[in-house]
Structures are given as structure tokens and as C-alpha cells.
C-alpha positions as CSV (number, residue, x, y, z in Angstrom):
1,M,-29.4,20.1,14.3
2,K,-27.0,17.6,15.8
3,K,-27.5,15.2,12.7
4,N,-26.7,18.2,10.5
5,Q,-23.6,19.0,12.4
6,K,-22.5,15.4,12.3
7,T,-23.1,15.2,8.5
8,R,-21.1,18.4,8.0
9,R,-18.2,17.1,10.1
10,L,-18.1,13.9,8.1
11,V,-18.1,15.9,4.8
12,L,-15.2,18.1,6.1
13,T,-13.3,15.0,7.2
14,A,-13.8,13.6,3.7
15,F,-12.6,16.8,2.3
16,F,-9.4,16.4,4.2
17,V,-9.0,12.9,3.2
18,A,-9.6,13.9,-0.4
19,A,-6.8,16.4,-0.1
20,Q,-4.5,13.8,1.2
21,L,-5.3,11.6,-1.7
22,V,-4.7,14.3,-4.1
23,L,-1.3,15.2,-2.6
24,M,-0.4,11.4,-2.7
25,L,-1.2,11.2,-6.4
26,T,0.7,14.2,-7.4
27,P,4.4,15.0,-7.2
28,V,3.9,17.6,-4.2
29,G,2.8,14.9,-1.8
30,Y,6.0,13.0,-1.5
31,I,9.0,14.8,-2.9
32,P,12.1,12.7,-3.6
33,I,15.2,14.2,-2.2
34,G,18.0,11.8,-2.8
35,P,17.3,8.4,-1.1
36,V,14.6,9.9,1.1
37,R,11.2,11.8,0.5
38,A,10.1,15.1,1.9
39,T,6.4,15.4,2.3
40,T,3.5,17.9,2.5
41,M,1.1,15.2,3.7
42,H,1.4,16.5,7.3
43,I,-0.2,19.7,6.5
44,P,-3.9,18.5,6.2
45,V,-3.3,16.3,9.3
46,I,-2.3,19.2,11.4
47,L,-5.0,21.5,10.0
48,G,-7.8,18.9,10.2
49,G,-6.8,18.1,13.8
50,M,-6.8,21.7,14.9
51,L,-10.2,22.3,13.4
52,L,-12.0,19.1,14.1
53,G,-10.2,17.7,17.2
54,S,-7.9,14.9,18.1
55,G,-10.1,12.1,17.1
56,T,-10.4,13.4,13.5
57,G,-6.8,14.4,13.6
58,A,-5.6,10.9,14.6
59,F,-7.7,9.3,11.7
60,L,-6.2,11.7,9.2
61,G,-2.8,10.7,10.7
62,F,-3.7,7.1,9.9
63,V,-4.6,8.1,6.3
64,F,-1.2,9.8,6.2
65,G,0.5,6.5,7.3
66,L,-1.6,4.5,4.8
67,T,-0.6,6.6,1.9
68,S,3.0,6.4,2.9
69,L,2.8,2.6,3.2
70,L,1.3,2.5,-0.4
71,I,3.9,4.9,-1.9
72,N,6.8,3.1,-0.4
73,T,5.4,-0.3,-1.3
74,F,4.6,0.5,-4.9
75,A,7.1,3.1,-5.7
76,P,10.0,2.2,-3.4
77,T,13.4,4.0,-2.9
78,V,16.4,2.4,-1.3
79,T,15.2,3.2,2.2
80,S,11.5,2.4,1.7
81,F,11.8,-0.9,3.7
82,V,11.6,1.3,6.9
83,F,8.1,2.2,5.9
84,S,6.7,-1.0,4.4
85,P,6.9,-4.6,5.6
86,F,6.0,-5.8,2.1
87,I,9.1,-5.0,0.2
88,T,12.8,-6.0,0.1
89,V,15.3,-3.5,-1.2
90,G,18.9,-4.6,-1.8
91,G,18.3,-7.7,0.3
92,I,17.1,-5.6,3.2
93,H,13.5,-6.6,4.4
94,G,10.8,-4.5,6.0
95,N,9.1,-6.0,9.1
96,F,6.6,-5.2,11.7
97,A,8.6,-2.3,12.9
98,S,8.0,-0.7,9.5
99,L,4.4,-0.4,10.4
100,L,5.1,1.2,13.8
101,I,7.2,3.9,11.9
102,V,4.8,4.4,9.2
103,F,1.6,4.8,11.4
104,V,2.4,5.7,15.0
105,P,4.2,9.1,14.4
106,R,1.4,10.1,11.9
107,I,-1.4,9.1,14.2
108,L,0.3,11.1,17.1
109,L,0.7,14.0,14.8
110,G,-3.0,14.3,14.2
111,W,-3.9,13.7,17.8
112,L,-1.3,16.0,19.3
113,S,-1.9,18.9,16.9
114,P,-5.1,20.3,18.4
115,V,-3.9,19.5,22.0
116,I,-0.6,21.6,21.4
117,Y,-2.5,24.3,19.5
118,R,-5.1,24.8,22.3
119,Q,-2.5,24.9,25.0
120,L,-0.6,27.5,23.1
121,C,-3.8,29.5,22.6
122,A,-4.3,29.5,26.4
123,W,-0.8,30.9,26.9
124,T,-0.5,33.3,24.1
125,K,-4.1,34.3,23.6
126,K,-3.4,34.7,20.0
127,S,-4.9,32.1,17.6
128,Y,-2.7,33.0,14.5
129,V,0.6,32.8,16.6
130,S,-0.5,29.6,18.3
131,A,-1.2,28.0,14.8
132,M,2.2,29.0,13.6
133,L,3.9,27.6,16.7
134,S,1.9,24.4,16.8
135,A,2.5,23.8,13.1
136,A,6.2,24.1,13.8
137,V,6.4,22.0,16.8
138,N,4.2,19.2,15.6
139,T,6.1,19.1,12.2
140,L,9.5,18.8,13.9
141,L,8.1,16.3,16.4
142,H,6.8,14.2,13.7
143,T,10.1,14.2,11.8
144,A,12.0,13.3,15.0
145,L,9.7,10.5,15.8
146,V,10.0,8.9,12.3
147,M,13.8,9.2,12.2
148,G,14.1,8.1,15.8
149,G,12.1,5.1,15.0
150,I,14.5,4.4,12.1
151,A,17.4,4.7,14.4
152,V,16.0,2.4,16.9
153,F,14.6,-0.4,14.7
154,F,16.7,-0.2,11.5
155,A,20.0,1.4,12.5
156,E,22.3,-1.1,10.6
157,P,20.1,-1.8,7.6
158,Y,19.4,1.9,7.1
159,A,23.1,2.8,7.3
160,K,23.9,0.0,4.7
161,A,21.2,1.3,2.5
162,R,22.5,4.8,2.7
163,Q,26.1,3.4,2.3
164,I,27.4,4.9,5.5
165,L,28.8,3.6,8.7
166,V,26.5,3.0,11.7
167,S,28.7,5.4,13.7
168,D,27.7,8.1,11.2
169,L,24.0,7.4,11.4
170,A,23.3,10.0,14.0
171,G,24.7,12.7,11.8
172,V,22.8,11.5,8.8
173,I,19.6,11.6,10.8
174,M,20.2,15.0,12.1
175,G,20.9,16.1,8.5
176,V,17.5,14.7,7.5
177,V,15.8,16.7,10.3
178,A,17.8,19.7,9.5
179,T,16.9,19.7,5.8
180,N,13.7,17.8,5.1
181,G,12.3,18.5,8.6
182,V,12.9,22.2,8.4
183,M,11.5,22.5,4.9
184,E,8.4,20.7,5.9
185,M,8.2,23.0,9.0
186,M,8.4,26.1,7.0
187,L,5.7,25.0,4.7
188,A,3.4,24.1,7.6
189,V,4.2,27.4,9.4
190,V,3.1,29.4,6.3
191,I,0.1,27.2,5.1
192,V,-1.6,26.0,8.4
193,P,-2.2,29.5,10.0
194,A,-3.5,31.0,6.8
195,L,-6.0,28.2,6.3
196,M,-6.9,28.1,9.9
197,K,-7.6,31.8,9.8
198,A,-9.9,31.4,6.8
199,L,-11.8,28.3,7.9
200,K,-12.2,28.7,11.7
201,P,-14.7,31.5,11.7
202,S,-17.1,29.7,9.3
203,M,-16.7,26.4,11.3
204,E,-17.5,28.3,14.5
205,R,-20.7,29.8,12.9
206,M,-21.8,26.3,12.0
207,N,-20.8,24.9,15.4
208,L,-18.3,22.6,13.9
209,Y,-15.1,23.9,15.4
210,D,-13.9,21.5,18.1
211,S,-12.7,23.8,20.9
212,H,-12.0,20.9,23.4
């Protein structure tokens, strides 16, 4: 039975990875909005983490980061250097900090999603509401960590790429959080709880739902 459960978990993990790859290869995965990209890639990471636990969530977050690295390396925008150390855009180079920005917030997104979700479940006693709140919190936290990393490691080159003064960078970052971040949050708040409600009962019957 344990072997069957492990196999099923691997199949489900592969399903979430496949969903990420499909999103990456279609226009809905990374949506260009001016010099930046909005994304839906966070949704399978949050959902997979909630259903399969922090370990799987962190792995899916790593896959998210890897797809972002590939997209920004092979289809760069003027700010892609913050996500890839392998490109130069307008004389501005990516570096090791690019890897921190592209991977760390995404891995934390997957790891924290089930932690926050289960804590909220303990407080609210309502799974659907907790899924909505967790999707919102994790999405905004992810956006804040990415943009915060850019501000810490790439303030001057990012401002140069966006053709703004460094003194105006905080306002631009807040604008990205308020536009892209809120749009991504709204998508997650709608999609994640609905899929959680549909998938969780079946996974509980198969003893695949990670409740820890």
C-alpha cells in the first residue's frame, strides 16, 4: 500500500510539473506587461504544496524558478538580467544574485503555502476560506520577495533599465506589486480554492493528502 501511495504521489507531482511546463510554453504562463512579466506559474506551486506538503511544494517552486530562468534567458526583456546570470541586456549583466531572485522566492512559495494554509485552517476551521486566504498571502509574499530582491541586489541597473531615477525605484516597485501582484493574487484566490475543493476529497480517500 505504501508503495502504491508513493507511486501515486509521484504521478501527481509529475502532473503538477507538466502543468507548469504547459503554462511556460503557452502565453498564459508568463504574460508580458511592458518591461515586466505577470505570471500564473505560482498557481500550481501553491496548490501542489497545499495538497502534497512542503517538500513537494518546494520542488514545484524550484521548477517555477527554472522555467523563469529559461524564459528570461532565451526570451529576454529589458529587465531579464535580474532573473538570469547568463544574459546581458543593454550592457547590464545578470550575476549570482539573479539566481537568488529567480529561485529563493519560488522555493519559499511552495514550502510556505501548506504551512500557512494549515495554520489558517486551524484558526478558521474552514478549508475553502483558508485556501483563499493562503493563496492571497502567498502570492503577495512571493511578489514582495521578488521585487524586494531586485531592490536589494539590482537597484541601480534595474532603475537604468526602466529609465527611471534610483530615487523613484520604490514607487515603481510598489506599482508592480499593486498591479501584477494584485492580478496574480486575484487569479490565485479564484483558482486555487476551487481546485483544492475538487481534488482534496479524492486525495484524502487515497491517503495522499499531506495534512502535516
